C-alpha positions as CSV (number, residue, x, y, z in Angstrom):
1,M,-0.1,-0.1,0.1
2,A,1.5,3.3,-1.0
3,K,2.2,5.7,1.8
4,T,0.3,8.9,1.7
5,R,2.4,12.2,2.2
6,G,1.2,14.7,4.7
7,K,-0.5,18.0,3.7
8,K,2.6,20.1,4.5
9,Y,4.8,17.9,2.3
10,Q,2.3,17.9,-0.5
11,D,2.0,21.7,-0.3
12,A,6.0,22.0,-0.2
13,V,6.1,19.8,-3.4
14,K,4.0,22.3,-5.2
15,L,6.4,25.1,-4.9
16,I,9.0,23.0,-6.9
17,D,8.8,22.3,-10.7
18,R,9.7,18.5,-10.7
19,D,10.6,18.7,-14.4
20,A,13.3,21.3,-14.0
21,T,16.7,21.8,-12.7
22,H,17.9,24.7,-10.6
23,N,21.2,26.4,-10.2
24,A,22.9,25.8,-6.8
25,E,21.6,29.2,-5.4
26,E,18.1,28.4,-6.4
27,A,18.2,24.9,-5.1
28,I,19.3,26.0,-1.7
29,E,16.5,28.8,-1.6
30,L,13.9,26.2,-2.4
31,V,15.3,23.7,0.2
32,K,14.9,26.2,2.9
33,K,11.5,27.5,1.7
34,T,10.1,23.7,1.6
35,S,11.3,22.9,5.0
36,I,8.4,21.6,6.8
37,A,9.4,20.4,10.2
38,N,9.3,22.2,13.4
39,F,13.0,21.6,14.2
40,D,16.1,22.6,12.5
41,E,16.4,20.1,9.7
42,T,19.6,18.9,8.3
43,V,20.3,19.7,4.6
44,E,21.6,16.8,2.6
45,A,23.1,16.6,-0.8
46,A,22.5,13.3,-2.9
47,V,25.0,12.7,-5.7
48,R,24.5,9.9,-8.2
49,L,28.0,9.0,-9.7
50,G,29.0,7.2,-12.9
51,V,31.0,4.5,-11.0
52,D,30.8,0.8,-10.5
53,P,31.3,0.3,-6.7
54,R,31.5,-3.4,-7.3
55,K,35.2,-2.7,-8.7
56,A,37.7,-2.2,-6.0
57,D,39.3,0.7,-8.3
58,Q,36.0,2.5,-8.3
59,Q,35.1,2.7,-4.7
60,I,34.9,6.1,-3.5
61,R,35.4,7.0,0.3
62,G,36.8,9.8,2.1
63,A,36.2,12.8,4.2
64,V,35.9,16.6,3.9
65,V,35.9,19.4,6.5
66,L,33.1,21.8,5.5
67,P,34.1,25.3,6.0
68,H,30.9,26.2,8.1
69,G,30.6,22.9,9.8
70,T,27.4,20.6,10.0
71,G,25.4,22.2,12.8
72,K,25.7,19.3,14.8
73,T,28.3,18.6,17.8
74,Q,30.1,15.3,17.1
75,R,30.7,13.1,20.1
76,V,34.2,11.6,19.4
77,L,35.4,8.4,21.0
78,V,39.2,7.8,20.7
79,F,41.1,4.5,21.1
80,A,44.6,5.4,22.3
81,K,47.0,4.8,25.1
82,G,49.7,6.5,27.1
83,E,50.7,9.9,25.6
84,K,48.3,9.6,22.7
85,A,45.3,9.1,25.2
86,K,46.3,12.2,27.0
87,E,46.8,14.1,23.7
88,A,43.2,13.0,22.7
89,E,41.7,14.2,26.2
90,A,43.5,17.7,25.8
91,A,42.1,17.9,22.3
92,G,38.5,17.5,23.5
93,A,37.7,14.0,22.9
94,D,34.5,12.9,24.6
95,F,35.7,9.4,25.4
96,V,39.1,8.1,25.6
97,G,40.2,4.5,26.4
98,E,41.2,1.0,25.5
99,D,39.8,-2.4,26.3
100,D,37.4,-0.7,28.9
101,L,35.7,1.1,25.9
102,I,35.7,-2.0,23.8
103,N,33.9,-3.9,26.5
104,Q,31.3,-1.2,26.8
105,I,30.6,-1.2,23.1
106,Q,30.5,-5.1,23.2
107,Q,27.7,-4.8,25.8
108,G,25.7,-2.4,23.7
109,W,26.8,1.2,24.5
110,M,26.8,3.4,21.4
111,D,26.7,7.0,22.7
112,F,29.1,8.4,20.2
113,D,29.2,9.7,16.7
114,V,32.8,9.2,15.4
115,V,35.5,6.7,16.4
116,V,39.3,7.4,16.1
117,A,42.0,5.2,16.8
118,T,45.8,5.1,16.8
119,P,47.3,2.4,14.4
120,D,48.6,0.5,17.4
121,M,45.0,-0.1,18.8
122,M,43.4,-1.5,15.6
123,G,44.3,-5.0,16.6
124,Q,42.1,-4.8,19.6
125,V,39.5,-2.5,17.8
126,G,39.1,-5.0,15.0
127,K,37.1,-7.0,17.5
128,L,34.3,-4.6,17.0
129,G,34.1,-4.8,13.2
130,K,30.6,-6.5,13.3
131,V,29.4,-3.8,15.6
132,L,30.9,-0.7,14.2
133,G,31.2,-1.8,10.7
134,P,27.3,-1.7,9.7
135,K,26.9,1.6,11.3
136,G,29.8,3.1,9.4
137,L,31.7,3.7,12.5
138,M,34.8,1.5,12.0
139,P,38.0,3.7,12.0
140,N,39.5,3.9,8.7
141,P,42.8,5.4,7.3
142,K,41.0,6.6,4.2
143,T,38.8,8.9,6.3
144,G,41.5,10.0,8.8
145,T,40.2,8.1,11.5
146,V,43.1,5.7,12.0
147,T,46.1,8.1,12.7
148,M,48.7,9.1,15.1
149,E,47.7,12.8,14.6
150,V,45.1,12.4,17.2
151,E,44.7,16.2,18.0
152,K,44.4,17.1,14.4
153,A,41.7,14.3,13.7
154,I,39.6,15.5,16.8
155,G,40.0,19.3,15.7
156,E,38.8,18.5,12.2
157,I,35.8,16.3,13.4
158,K,34.7,18.9,15.9
159,A,35.0,21.6,13.0
160,G,32.9,19.9,10.8
161,K,34.3,17.0,9.1
162,V,32.1,14.8,7.1
163,E,32.6,11.3,5.9
164,Y,31.2,10.2,2.7
165,R,31.0,6.7,1.0
166,V,29.6,5.6,-2.4
167,D,26.7,3.0,-1.9
168,K,25.9,-0.1,-4.1
169,A,24.0,1.9,-6.4
170,G,26.8,4.6,-7.0
171,N,25.1,7.2,-4.7
172,I,26.7,9.4,-2.0
173,H,24.7,11.1,0.6
174,A,26.4,13.7,2.8
175,P,25.0,16.6,5.1
176,I,25.8,20.1,4.2
177,G,24.6,22.0,7.1
178,K,21.2,23.1,8.5
179,V,18.2,24.9,7.5
180,S,19.0,27.5,9.9
181,F,22.4,28.1,8.2
182,S,22.4,31.3,5.8
183,D,22.2,30.6,2.1
184,E,26.0,31.6,1.7
185,A,27.2,29.0,4.3
186,L,25.1,26.1,2.9
187,L,26.3,27.1,-0.8
188,E,29.9,27.1,0.4
189,N,29.7,23.8,2.1
190,F,27.7,22.3,-0.8
191,R,30.4,23.5,-3.2
192,T,33.3,22.1,-1.1
193,L,31.6,18.8,-0.9
194,M,31.2,18.7,-4.8
195,D,34.9,20.0,-5.2
196,T,36.1,17.2,-3.2
197,L,34.0,14.4,-4.9
198,M,35.4,15.7,-8.2
199,K,39.1,15.3,-6.8
200,A,38.1,11.8,-5.7
201,K,37.1,10.7,-9.2
202,P,38.7,7.3,-10.1
203,A,40.9,7.1,-13.1
204,A,38.9,3.9,-14.1
205,A,35.7,5.7,-14.1
206,K,34.5,6.1,-17.7
207,G,31.7,8.2,-19.4
208,T,29.8,10.8,-17.2
209,Y,31.2,11.1,-13.7
210,V,28.5,13.3,-12.0
211,K,25.1,12.0,-13.3
212,N,22.6,13.7,-10.9
213,V,22.6,16.2,-7.9
214,A,19.8,16.8,-5.5
215,V,19.4,18.7,-2.2
216,A,16.9,18.3,0.4
217,S,16.0,19.0,4.0
218,T,15.4,16.0,6.3
219,M,11.6,16.0,5.8
220,G,11.3,18.0,2.7
221,P,11.2,17.2,-1.1
222,G,14.5,16.8,-3.2
223,V,15.3,19.7,-5.4
224,E,17.5,18.7,-8.6
225,V,20.4,20.9,-9.2
226,D,21.6,21.9,-12.7
227,I,25.0,20.3,-12.9
228,P,26.6,22.7,-15.4
229,S,25.8,25.6,-13.0
230,L,28.1,24.0,-10.5
231,N,31.1,24.5,-12.9
232,L,32.7,21.1,-11.7
233,K,36.2,20.8,-12.7
């Protein structure tokens, strides 16, 4: 049985020409205008790429620090010991530990948003693969979350670092801020994400790389973006 959308959503959809694309500025304006929730919704970009994620040389994964952050305070957990543990605490990590935290997570505790680990801890952290992996929380060198530069990693995450990863269908979904952000801040975050994805283009990708781009708020309808207007390089 098809799900019936609420009246607010239906009214919001009427503000968008579903057969048209919009330049980035117009798209951001429409997303803010069609935000229907009574909370500060997240604005997300959805990008369909011309890659085959089944091939190892076309799997796209990484991270980008958005210039205006995401509007969300990230709770950072760090697996480290000795001086690196002290460095993590001084840098503002919310949780720092070793086996104690591993045991807590194995027992079901998940009150954190990002996990960072020093390389020497990954042997122990590997035990949590089945728990953290499906939630996209497993530390990974590609996203800068397996590192000896603990202070830098925590600083970037707190400043608005966003991880992205292509899914099985070749799509990437990433937050670019909140509806309460200024148009200019959302645009700059959006363009920073798109520039980063362009730089991540695998050499093996053939044909059109960026096939479709849309932006939407958490509860609002999607707005398709005119790709040439983004001036991607």
